[in-house]
C-alpha positions in Angstrom: 0.4 7.0 27.3 -2.3 7.7 26.1 -3.6 6.0 23.1 -4.6 6.8 19.4 -6.3 4.9 16.7 -5.0 4.3 13.0 -7.4 3.1 10.1 -4.6 3.0 7.4 -3.4 0.4 4.4 -4.7 0.6 0.1 -6.4 3.1 -1.6 -10.2 2.6 -1.8 -10.1 -0.2 1.1 -12.9 1.5 3.0 -10.9 3.5 5.2 -13.2 7.0 5.3 -16.1 5.7 6.1 -14.7 3.5 8.7 -13.5 6.2 10.3 -16.5 8.1 10.3 -18.8 5.5 11.6 -15.2 5.0 14.9 -15.6 8.9 15.2 -19.3 9.1 15.7 -19.1 6.1 18.2 -16.3 7.4 20.0 -17.0 10.8 20.0 -13.9 12.2 17.9 -12.5 14.1 15.4 -10.1 12.8 12.4 -6.7 13.4 11.4 -6.0 13.0 7.6 -2.9 11.0 6.6 -3.2 11.6 2.9 -0.6 13.1 0.6 -2.9 14.5 -2.1 -5.7 15.6 0.7 -4.1 18.2 1.6 -4.5 20.2 -1.3 -7.4 22.8 -2.0 -8.8 22.2 -5.6 -8.3 18.6 -5.7 -11.2 17.1 -5.3 -12.3 13.9 -7.5 -8.8 13.0 -8.5 -7.9 12.4 -4.5 -11.4 10.8 -3.5 -11.7 13.6 -1.0 -14.9 13.1 1.5 -17.5 15.4 0.7 -19.6 17.0 3.7 -22.1 14.5 3.4 -19.7 11.7 3.4 -18.2 13.2 6.8 -21.3 12.9 8.4 -20.3 16.0 10.7 -17.2 15.2 11.8 -14.0 17.6 12.0 -11.4 16.2 9.4 -8.3 18.0 10.0 -5.9 18.5 7.7 -7.8 18.8 4.5 -7.8 21.5 1.9 -4.7 23.4 3.6 -2.3 23.6 0.7 -2.5 25.3 -2.6 -1.5 23.4 -5.3 1.6 25.4 -6.3 3.0 24.6 -2.7 5.4 21.6 -1.9 4.4 20.1 1.5 7.0 17.5 3.7 6.6 14.6 6.2 8.2 17.5 8.6 5.4 20.1 7.5 2.9 17.4 8.1 4.3 16.0 11.2 4.5 19.7 12.6 1.1 20.5 11.8 -0.6 16.9 13.4 1.4 16.6 16.2 -0.8 19.4 18.0 -3.9 18.3 17.2 -3.0 14.9 18.6 -1.8 16.3 21.5 -4.7 18.4 21.4 -7.7 15.6 21.4 -5.9 13.8 23.5 -6.1 16.6 26.6 -9.3 16.3 25.9 -9.9 12.5 26.5 -10.9 11.9 22.8 -8.9 9.2 21.1 -7.7 10.9 18.3 -8.2 8.6 14.4 -5.5 9.0 12.0 -6.8 7.9 8.7 -5.2 7.6 5.1 -2.8 5.7 3.2 0.6 7.8 3.4 2.8 5.4 5.8 5.2 7.9 6.1 2.7 10.5 7.8 1.6 8.4 9.8 4.6 6.6 11.1 6.0 10.3 11.3 3.2 10.7 14.4 3.6 7.2 15.9 7.3 6.7 16.6 10.5 9.1 17.7 13.0 7.9 14.7 16.2 7.6 16.2 18.7 10.1 15.8 21.6 7.9 16.8 23.9 8.4 19.7 25.8 11.3 17.5 26.0 14.4 19.1 24.6 17.3 16.3 27.9 19.5 14.7 26.0 22.9 13.2 28.0 23.0 10.8 27.7 19.6 8.8 24.3 20.5 9.4 24.6 23.8 8.4 26.4 22.3 4.9 24.1 20.3 3.9 21.2 22.4 4.4 22.6 24.9 1.6 23.1 21.7 -0.7 19.2 21.4 -0.2 18.5 24.7 -1.4 21.4 25.0 -4.6 20.6 21.5 -6.1 17.2 20.4 -4.2 15.7 16.9 -2.7 16.6 15.0 -5.1 20.3 15.1 -5.2 20.2 15.3 -1.7 18.4 12.3 -1.1 20.7 10.6 -4.0 23.9 11.4 -1.8 21.6 9.7 1.4 21.2 6.7 -1.2 24.7 6.6 -1.8 26.4 7.2 1.9 23.5 4.6 3.3 21.0 2.6 0.9 19.3 1.4 3.9 18.5 4.3 5.6 17.5 6.1 2.1 14.7 3.2 1.8 13.0 4.2 5.2 13.1 7.3 4.7 10.6 9.5 2.4 12.5 12.0 -0.2 10.5 15.0 1.1 11.7 14.0 4.8 14.4 16.4 4.5 14.9 17.0 8.1 16.3 13.5 8.6 17.8 12.9 5.4 19.9 15.3 6.6 20.8 13.8 9.9 21.3 10.6 8.4 24.0 12.4 6.3 25.4 13.9 9.5 25.5 11.3 11.4 27.7 9.9 8.5 30.3 12.2 8.2 30.6 13.0 12.1 30.7 9.4 13.2 32.0 7.4 9.8 29.2 5.1 10.3 25.9 5.0 9.2 22.8 5.5 10.4 22.0 1.8 9.7 24.1 0.4 11.7 23.2 2.7 14.7 21.4 1.0 17.6 18.2 3.2 16.4 14.9 1.1 17.5 11.3 2.5 16.8 10.4 4.1 19.6 6.2 4.7 20.2 5.3 7.9 21.3 1.4 7.1 22.0 0.0 3.7 22.9 -1.9 3.1 19.5 -4.2 1.0 17.8 -3.6 0.0 14.0 -6.3 -1.5 11.9 -6.0 -2.1 8.0 -9.1 -3.6 6.0 -7.8 -6.8 3.8 -9.7 -7.4 1.0 -8.5 -10.1 -1.2 -6.2 -8.5 -3.9 -8.9 -9.5 -6.4 -11.7 -7.8 -4.9 -9.4 -4.4 -4.1 -8.6 -4.3 -7.5 -12.1 -4.2 -8.4 -12.9 -1.6 -6.0 -10.1 0.3 -7.5 -11.8 0.2 -10.9 -15.0 1.1 -10.1 -13.7 4.2 -7.9 -11.3 5.2 -11.1 -14.5 4.9 -13.4 -16.5 7.3 -11.2 -13.7 9.6 -11.1 -13.7 10.0 -15.0 -17.6 10.1 -14.8 -17.4 13.2 -12.1 -15.5 14.9 -14.1 -11.5 14.2 -13.6 -10.6 15.7 -17.7 -12.1 19.2 -16.6 -10.8 18.8 -12.4 -6.8 18.8 -14.5 -8.0 21.4 -16.8 -9.0 24.0 -14.2 -5.5 23.1 -12.7 -3.6 23.8 -15.3 -5.7 27.2 -16.0 -4.8 28.6 -12.6 -1.2 28.2 -13.3 -0.6 24.4 -11.7 1.9 22.4 -14.6 3.3 18.7 -14.1 6.2 20.3 -12.4 3.9 21.3 -9.3 4.0 18.1 -6.1 0.7 18.3 -6.0 0.3 17.0 -10.2 2.8 13.8 -9.1 -0.2 12.1 -7.5 -1.6 9.3 -9.3 -4.7 10.2 -11.2 -3.8 14.0 -11.7 0.1 12.8 -13.2 -2.0 10.1 -16.3 -4.5 12.9 -17.0 -1.6 16.2 -17.3 0.2 13.8 -19.7 -2.4 12.2 -21.8 -4.3 16.0 -22.3 -0.5 17.2 -23.5 -0.5 14.1 -25.7 -3.8 13.8 -27.3 -4.3 10.6 -25.4 -7.8 8.8 -25.4 -9.7 9.1 -21.8 -9.9 5.0 -21.7 -6.4 4.7 -22.3 -5.9 7.4 -19.3 -8.6 5.6 -17.1 -6.7 2.0 -18.1 -3.3 4.1 -17.2 -4.9 5.0 -13.6 -5.9 2.2 -12.9 -2.9 0.0 -13.6 -1.0 2.5 -11.6 -2.8 2.8 -8.3 -3.2 -1.0 -8.5 1.3 -1.1 -8.0 0.3 1.8 -5.5 -2.2 -0.6 -3.0 0.4 -2.8 -3.7 3.6 -0.4 -2.1 0.7 0.4 0.7 0.4 -3.1 1.7 4.0 -3.7 2.1 4.8 -0.8 3.3 1.8 -1.3 5.9 2.5 -4.6 6.9 5.9 -3.4 8.6 3.9 -1.3 11.3 4.5 -3.2 14.6 1.3 -4.5 15.8 -0.7 -4.2 12.9 -4.5 -5.7 13.1 -5.8 -6.7 9.6 -9.6 -6.9 9.5 -11.7 -9.0 7.1 -14.3 -6.6 5.3 -17.2 -8.2 7.5 -15.1 -7.2 10.6 -14.1 -3.6 10.0 -17.3 -1.7 11.7 -17.3 0.4 14.3 -18.2 -1.7 17.0 -15.4 -3.9 16.6 -13.1 -1.4 16.3 -14.5 -0.3 19.9 -13.9 -4.3 21.4 -10.3 -3.8 19.8 -9.7 -0.3 22.0 -10.9 -2.2 25.1 -8.9 -5.1 24.6 -11.2 -7.3 23.5 -10.0 -8.7 20.1 
């Protein structure tokens, strides 16, 4: 197995800066694992890195999807996996950087599909159910039959949701009851920056203030002019959904800003909880979050 580097954790914790520093030191490229950076024209509210911030490092899977389009975990894995393999074949250490845990897990692990044989008819049945009723209805079926597995899957991860339903229908047993271990595809080193909670919240507040100062409202207005509405997947992102609601309902900018800050803090807490479950994750204090320290960890010195 070949080694990859994962830089993950809460929003506003300094992942992008650290990833760029590491890429410069290691002579490699970055694969974004952020469910909002994939969208074109969503720049301010996503804190999308600028060309200056990228420092000439190639960043993959940024600005690849129209705001009109949906994008799933399966789509991410399909596009990101070949990039990982290509970099490894060039003897480079791929750097996966982002806060979307489901994206990162899709690259790191082979999620067990159980020992139950495939049943094309049942799989086709649920695929048609998805086409007719949508992802929410499909996910609710999984929550009904196998709530433990539902907790581990993203609502957009249709392929694995259908497989879990298939396992239940074929075997009469929940996928969560199968002896189904998490198997790493690669040797990896995963790090996250462990800011004290209040300090992290202050960083979040500063970032949100900057977003509004830099024109987040105008960015959302431009998206609306181009046909993007609140039902688009990209508009479910924190920052965009609050501004969209605020513009439609006459909410003041200061109130929008406060709500975005609050929702971002809640999101950061969920991210931290999610990544605490990532096997062998190394939490670095902010002063340790340097490319030199990462190089030491990669060399087994940590």
